[in-house]
C-alpha positions in Angstrom: 11.0 8.4 24.7 7.8 6.5 23.6 4.2 8.0 25.1 2.2 5.2 26.3 -1.4 5.8 27.8 -4.2 3.1 28.7 -7.0 4.3 27.0 -10.5 3.6 28.3 -13.1 5.6 26.5 -13.2 7.4 23.2 -12.0 11.0 23.0 -13.4 12.7 20.3 -12.8 16.3 20.7 -9.2 15.2 20.1 -9.8 13.1 17.0 -7.9 10.5 18.7 -8.6 6.8 17.3 -9.6 4.4 20.5 -7.0 2.1 21.3 -6.8 -1.3 22.2 -6.3 -2.3 26.0 -2.8 -2.8 25.5 0.0 -0.2 25.8 1.2 1.0 22.4 2.2 4.2 21.3 -0.4 6.9 20.7 -0.7 8.0 17.1 -2.6 11.0 15.8 -3.9 12.0 12.5 -6.7 13.7 11.3 -10.6 12.2 11.7 -11.0 12.8 7.7 -8.2 11.2 5.6 -7.8 11.8 1.8 -6.7 9.2 -0.8 -4.6 10.4 -3.8 -5.1 8.2 -7.1 -2.4 6.1 -8.8 -3.6 6.0 -12.1 -2.7 3.6 -15.1 -0.8 5.7 -17.2 1.8 3.6 -19.2 1.4 0.3 -21.1 4.4 -1.9 -20.1 6.2 -4.7 -22.0 7.1 -8.5 -20.4 10.3 -6.9 -18.6 8.3 -4.3 -17.0 9.9 -1.6 -19.2 7.9 1.6 -20.9 6.3 0.4 -23.9 4.1 3.3 -24.4 2.0 5.9 -22.7 -1.8 5.4 -22.3 -3.3 8.0 -24.3 -6.3 9.6 -22.5 -7.7 11.7 -25.4 -11.3 10.9 -26.6 -9.8 8.9 -30.0 -7.2 6.5 -28.0 -10.0 4.1 -27.3 -11.6 4.3 -31.1 -14.7 3.3 -29.6 -17.2 2.2 -32.6 -19.8 4.8 -33.1 -23.0 2.6 -31.9 -21.6 2.7 -28.5 -21.9 5.4 -26.4 -18.5 6.9 -24.5 -20.9 7.7 -21.5 -21.3 4.1 -20.8 -19.7 2.5 -17.6 -18.2 -0.4 -19.1 -18.1 -2.6 -15.6 -21.8 -2.6 -15.6 -22.2 -2.7 -19.4 -20.4 -6.1 -19.2 -22.9 -7.7 -16.5 -25.5 -7.6 -19.5 -25.0 -8.4 -23.2 -20.8 -8.2 -23.3 -20.7 -10.6 -20.2 -20.9 -14.0 -22.2 -18.6 -12.9 -24.5 -15.9 -12.0 -22.0 -15.4 -15.1 -21.0 -15.6 -16.7 -24.2 -13.5 -14.6 -26.3 -10.9 -11.8 -26.4 -12.4 -8.5 -25.7 -11.9 -5.7 -28.3 -8.9 -3.2 -27.9 -11.2 -0.3 -27.2 -12.8 -2.3 -24.1 -9.4 -3.2 -22.8 -8.4 0.3 -22.9 -12.0 1.5 -21.2 -11.3 -0.9 -18.3 -7.5 -0.2 -17.5 -8.7 3.4 -17.2 -11.2 2.3 -14.5 -8.8 0.7 -12.8 -6.8 2.4 -10.3 -5.1 2.2 -6.5 -6.1 5.1 -3.9 -3.1 5.8 -1.8 -3.6 7.9 1.8 -2.4 11.2 1.2 0.0 10.9 4.6 0.9 8.2 6.4 0.4 7.1 10.1 4.0 7.5 11.9 5.4 7.4 15.2 8.8 8.5 16.4 10.0 5.3 18.6 13.5 6.1 19.4 16.6 7.9 18.7 20.4 8.1 19.8 23.0 10.6 18.9 22.9 10.5 15.4 19.7 8.9 14.2 15.6 8.8 15.0 13.7 5.6 14.6 10.3 5.8 12.9 7.5 3.1 12.7 4.8 4.1 9.9 2.2 2.9 8.0 0.5 3.1 4.8 -3.1 2.7 3.9 -4.9 2.5 0.3 -7.6 1.1 -1.8 -7.5 -1.2 -4.7 -10.0 -0.6 -6.7 -11.1 -2.8 -9.9 -14.5 -2.4 -11.2 -14.1 -5.4 -13.6 -11.7 -8.6 -14.0 -8.6 -8.8 -11.1 -5.3 -7.9 -10.8 -2.8 -10.7 -11.0 0.3 -9.0 -9.8 1.0 -6.0 -8.2 4.4 -4.3 -7.4 3.7 -1.1 -5.3 7.1 0.9 -4.5 8.2 3.8 -2.2 10.7 6.0 -2.8 11.6 8.1 0.7 13.2 11.7 0.3 14.3 14.2 2.7 12.4 17.5 2.3 15.0 19.9 4.0 18.5 19.5 4.7 20.9 17.0 3.2 21.2 13.8 5.3 20.3 9.8 5.7 17.1 8.4 5.1 16.6 4.6 4.7 14.1 1.6 5.2 15.0 -1.0 7.8 12.1 -3.5 7.5 8.7 -3.6 6.1 5.5 -5.2 6.9 3.6 -7.6 5.2 6.3 -9.7 3.9 7.1 -13.8 3.1 8.9 -13.9 6.8 5.4 -14.1 8.2 3.5 -17.2 8.6 1.0 -17.2 6.0 -1.9 -17.9 8.4 -1.8 -14.1 9.5 -2.5 -13.0 6.2 -5.6 -15.5 6.4 -7.1 -13.3 9.3 -5.5 -10.2 7.8 -4.1 -9.4 11.3 -1.2 -10.2 13.0 0.3 -9.0 16.4 4.1 -7.5 15.7 6.7 -5.8 17.9 10.2 -3.9 16.5 13.4 -5.1 17.9 16.2 -3.0 18.4 17.5 -3.7 15.1 14.1 -2.3 13.7 12.8 -5.8 12.8 9.5 -6.6 12.4 9.0 -10.0 14.9 5.6 -11.9 14.8 4.3 -12.3 18.9 2.1 -15.0 19.8 -0.7 -14.7 22.6 2.0 -15.8 25.3 4.2 -12.5 25.0 6.8 -13.3 27.3 7.5 -16.4 25.6 8.3 -14.8 22.4 9.6 -11.4 23.0 13.2 -10.8 23.6 14.7 -9.1 26.6 13.9 -5.6 25.0 12.2 -4.1 22.0 11.9 -0.9 20.5 8.0 -1.1 20.1 5.0 -2.8 20.7 3.4 -5.2 20.6 0.3 -3.9 18.8 -2.1 -5.4 16.3 -1.2 -4.7 12.8 -4.2 -5.2 10.5 -3.3 -5.7 6.7 -6.6 -5.5 5.6 -9.2 -7.5 3.4 -6.4 -8.7 0.8 -6.7 -12.2 0.9 -5.3 -15.3 -0.9 -2.1 -13.4 -2.0 1.5 -14.4 -1.9 3.7 -11.2 -0.5 7.5 -10.6 -0.7 9.3 -7.5 0.5 12.2 -6.3 -1.3 14.1 -5.9 2.3 15.4 -3.2 3.6 18.7 -0.8 4.3 17.2 1.1 0.9 15.2 4.4 0.5 13.7 2.3 -2.6 11.3 -0.4 -0.4 9.1 -2.2 -2.5 6.3 -5.1 -2.1 5.2 -7.6 -4.7 2.0 -9.2 -4.4 0.8 -12.3 -6.5 -2.5 -14.1 -6.1 -6.4 -14.2 -6.8 -7.2 -11.9 -4.0 -5.5 -8.7 -4.9 -8.4 -6.0 -4.2 -10.2 -4.1 -1.3 -8.1 -2.5 1.2 -4.8 -3.4 2.4 -2.4 -1.6 4.8 1.7 -1.8 4.3 4.1 -0.6 7.5 8.1 0.2 7.4 10.8 1.0 9.9 12.7 3.7 8.8 15.7 5.5 10.2 17.1 8.8 9.3 19.4 11.1 10.6 18.4 13.7 13.5 18.7 17.1 11.0 15.9 15.7 8.9 12.2 17.2 10.2 10.2 15.7 7.0 10.0 12.8 5.3 8.1 12.4 2.0 7.9 9.6 -0.5 7.4 9.0 -4.0 4.9 6.1 -4.4 4.1 4.3 -7.6 3.0 0.9 -8.8 2.8 -1.4 -11.5 0.0 -4.4 -12.1 -0.9 -7.0 -14.4 -4.6 -6.6 -15.0 -6.7 -9.3 -16.3 -10.1 -7.9 -17.9 -11.0 -11.1 -19.4 -10.5 -14.8 -19.8 -7.6 -14.1 -22.6 -6.4 -10.7 -22.0 -4.0 -9.3 -19.7 -1.7 -6.0 -19.8 1.0 -5.1 -17.7 0.5 -1.5 -16.8 2.7 1.2 -15.1 0.9 4.1 -12.9 1.9 8.1 -12.2 3.5 9.1 -9.2 2.2 10.6 -6.3 4.0 12.3 -3.5 2.6 11.3 -0.1 4.0 13.2 3.8 5.6 10.1 6.1 6.6 12.3 8.6 6.9 16.0 10.2 8.6 17.1 13.0 6.3 19.7 15.0 
């Protein structure tokens, strides 16, 4: 049964976020969220297959002797490298240095809510937060992958639907916010201001306001549900800042803990004529745990 409550003030001592004055499930989490870095680890070919690992030793960049290894390249480019960046190719060592400074920081655990159960399955809504760090240049394409895993016992776990996706009108991505609900099939559905006209007769969860974050001017595709390996594909000029994604998940009731291996790949463009496909290492985050 979903616990719902009208919250009229901040209950700081219990570490509960102040919720808007609509009925939505209460989500508990710690006041401080740690982030894990997804760092560029591999150079990829045009088919996104592994080309070679990035060498992080001091000799890998082959930096000329007159260039200090301690400089912040993103700041240096603002000075004497700035003009050349937009009229000519960067040097190989410059590109490698910039690739190493670009990363995604993923929250170490998701915000998850048990929204329903039947005789066999538990139903969960979960949200993941991340920050995209780009000191210089831009990311033109980004693929973010989640591999759901059970940690104790043998069972079945899969994602049913994901948000954001191309099924939602682009106007929602302009503001970065969309009011959604989850139907009985665990599908995300958009909700207008007049709830009574848009909601089905019975819903599993919602409505509530989902905050995409500060990513703008992008096209977003979701791989589709009914898989333990959902993925999002972002393309455009606004791939930066913070962004959130959400999943609805079904798991067999015997599974008490869910984690996920997450990784990313992107097309990074440090200058006008330079671009490189890179892949990250894998980090494991907590999705859900029954207490």
